[in-house]
N, C-alpha and C positions, 0 to 999 in steps of 0.2 A: 067389857074392856079386857083386852088381851092382858093376861099375866105380867108379860115383859114389858108393858107400856107403863112405865112408872110414874110419868108424870104426863098427863092429859090436860083438858081445858076445865076440870072440875074448880080449881082453886084461884084461876086467873093468873097462874104462874108465869114466867116469862118465857119458856120454851117448852117444847116436848121432849122428853126423855124417854129412850126404847134401850132396855137392856139386853146386850149382845151375849154376854157370859158373865162369870161372877168378878170379873175384873175390868170391863168394860162396858159401857153404855153410850149409845148415840145421842148427842144433843141436837134438836134441829129447832130452828127459828125463821123467819120472815119478816121483813119490813119495808117499807117503802113510802115516800110522799113527795109533793110537789115542793118547789124552790122555796126555801125561807130566806135566802140570801141572792143578792143579784150575780156575784161571781161564781162562774160556773164550776171551776175546781173546788172552790170551797164548798158548792153545794153537794159534789159528789164526795167529797172527804167527810162532811157532816152525815150525809144518809149512810154512809158506811159504816162510820163509828158507831150511829146510833143502832145499825142492825147487828154489829159484832157484840154490843153491850148485853144483849139478851143471853148469849152464850155464857159470857164472863159471869152474869149475874145468877146463873144457874151452877157456878164454879166450875165449868168446863173450859177446855182448851180448843179453840177454833182450829178446825183442819182445812177447810177450803170453802170456798162461796160461789153461789151463781148469779150473775146480775139479773135484776128485774128492770126493763127500760121501757118506758113509753115515750115517745117523742112526736112533737110535731114536724114532722119531716119536711113539708113545704114551707114552713114558717121559720124554723128555728137554723140558723147557720150550721154547716158540718163541723166546723171548728169548735162550737160551742158546746156540741154534742159530744165531741172529743175531748173536750177538757172536763166536761162531767164523769165521763169515763175513767179518763185519767186520773181525777181526784180518787174516786173510788177505789182503783187500783194501787194508787199510791197508800191510803190507808190501810188495805189490806197487806202489801208488802210491809207497812210498820208492823201488823201484828204477825207477821212472819207465815202467810198464807197466801195461795194462788187465787185469783179469779178462774174457776175452772170450765165456764160455760155461762149460760143464762138464755134470757129470751127476751126479745124486743118486739115492739109493736107500734105501729103508727097511732097516736093519740092526740087529741085535741089540746091538751097540757102536758109540760114535761113531767114525767114520773121517773124517779129513780130510787133503787134500793138493792138489798141483797136478800138472797136465801143463804144462811149460815148453816154449815154442819159442822159439830164439835165432838169431843170426847171427854167423858168425866166416870171417874171410879163410882160404881153404883152406891158404895158407902160413903161417899163424899159429895154427893148431891146439895146444894143448897137452896132449898125450897123457900117459900114465903110461909110454909106452915108450921116452923120449927122454934119461934119465939118463945120465949119463957119470961114468967112473972119474974122480976130481978135483972133482967138483961139490959145493958145499956145499948143506945142506940146511936150509931154513928152515920153521918152523911160526908160523901166524899168531894163532892164538888157544891159550889156555891149557887145560891138559887139566882134567878133572874134572868136565863136564856130567853124564854117567851117574850118578856117585856122587852128586850134589848131588840129582839125580831119585830115586835110591833113598832118600836121606835124607828127601826130602820124602814119599814113600810111607810110611814108618816113623814119620813125625811129630815127626823130629829135627832139620829143617831150621831154620836162623834166617831171620829176616827178610830181614837182610844177605844172607845165602847165597842166597835165594830171587831177591832182585834181581840177584845176582852171575851166575846161572843164565841168567835171562830176558836179561841185557845182551848176555851171549856168544851164547848160542844164536840171538838175533835181530838180531846184527851181521852185514849182508851182505857176502859176499865178493866184492864188485863189483870190488875191485883187480884180480881176475884179468883182466877185460877187458883193462886196462891192460897188465899183464904180457904179454898176446899180443902186443904189439908190440915186445918186447924179444927179439932172438935170442939173447941171452945166459941167456933162461931156457927149460931145455931139456924139462923134464917137470913136470906138476902134478896134483894130485889133491886132493880134500877128505877130512877125518878124520871119518868117521861110524861107523856100528855096529860096524865089525870093530876099532876102536880103532887108534891109533897103529901098533903093530906088525904089525896085520893090512892097512893101508892102505899103509903103508911097504914090507912084503914083496910086495904087489902091482906096487908100481913097480920093486923090484929084479927080481922074475921076468919083467915085462914088458920091463925093459931090459937084463936078463943083466948086473946089477952086483951088488956086496955093498954094505951100508950100515952105518954104525957111529953110534950116538946117544950123547951124554953126558947121563946124567940130571940132573947140576948145571945143566945150560944149559936144561932144559924149563920153559916157563912153566907154573904149576900154579895153579889156583884154592886159596886158602889153607884155606878151610874144607873143601874135598874132601879135602886132604891130613890134616886132621885126623879126619874121618870114617873115612878109610880106614884109618889108624893105630890106629882104635879098632876095626877089623875089618868096617866095612859096606862090602861087596863086592857090585856088581851081578852076576846071575846070568850076564849076558851076557859079562862079563870072563872067567870061568871058560872059558865056551865059546870065546872067543877063544884063550885060551891051548891049549885042546884042538885049535884047527884050525891054528893057526900056530906054537906053542911048539917044535915040532921044527926049525924053522929059525932059532931065536933062540938066541944063546948069551949068557948073562949074567956079567957080572963077579961074584966071589965075595962081595965087600966090599958088593954091592948090599942094602938093608933090603928085606924083604917088601913093604913097602908101596908102595915105588918098582916093584917087579915087577908088582903088582897096578895101578897108575894106567898104566902104558902100554899095558895092554889094555882100559882103562877105554871102553866103547862111548860114542861122542859123539853128540849130535844136533844138528845145525848146527853141526858142528865147524869147524876152522879149516881153511886151505889148506896144503899141504904141497909144497912147491917145490924143485925140483933146478935151481940156476943155477951159472955160472962163477963162480969165488971172487972176481973183479974186480967182478962184479954186485951182490953181496950188500949193498952199502950203499944202493944204489938201490933194490933191491927192498924192504927194510926200510923205507927213507925213503916210499914209496909205500904200503905197508902202513899205516904207522903214520899216516900224514897221511888215510887213510882209515877211521881209528878203530880199527885193529887195533894198540893200543898196546903190547900183550904179544909182538908179532912178534920172534921171535929165530932166529939160526943155532943149531940144535941138533945138528949132526952133519955128516956127509959119506960121498960114494960113493965105493967103491974096486973096483979090478979083482977078480973073483973069481967064484966061484959064488954064486947068489940067496941071501945070508944076512943075519941082522940081527946085530950086535953090541952090546950094551948095557953100558955102564960108567960 
């Protein structure tokens, strides 16, 4: 691996990072998916926010994006395609960056996302490898986006639930850029398709520490809790348990719905942050000031084999 490729694929980090000089490193990522909502503009906004999140999770500041577009040209009205692209452009404008180009193809199903290029100081990169025993664990967005998406597909999501899903999925994780400046923030990632348990275990494995979370502290979307209690579980949640469950210890008093929601696959979920205990108040204040009103301390890291305990 080239010496200046600071972050590659070795530890399942959120983006690649390449050092330009002693003061600058390029952060590069790409993410795209098929629609999770029916509204075309909301789809574009969510997909763009999700792609931008990888740069923020590394502590970077986005510079520009390239659109990744696959659309069934013969089936999808032109105004729908334009709305998807407009939603993505709107989100990038909120992030303060342009969509500088991209590539499109005729595809059987709609696909939209971004390749995002950002900048970070090489000494301020926030990887998933730096968590330390004694660190506290902060989550900036509530869980439940995947459950609400599944409820939408089944036609049982309320208008209020839809608004909550879009509100959280389009909230930019830009506080990550500010957190990069804090030496007391030791590791960071974002919670997406592998759910809380999967992405937390990635930090544990990369950092060689154990983690503990308290379900009572978790920020949760209320309607998502109702749906999961009624048995509505995204298929990907079961796949997350199959992939990561062997390294998760559950307290016997946990309800089944609590076990399910911590594996809920998020789209454009929150940041998961490992920081020194004395920094937690500052980290929470910064996150909440940037719109993450539900940001909370949800647990801690401990010395030991890379495992997760949930109580």
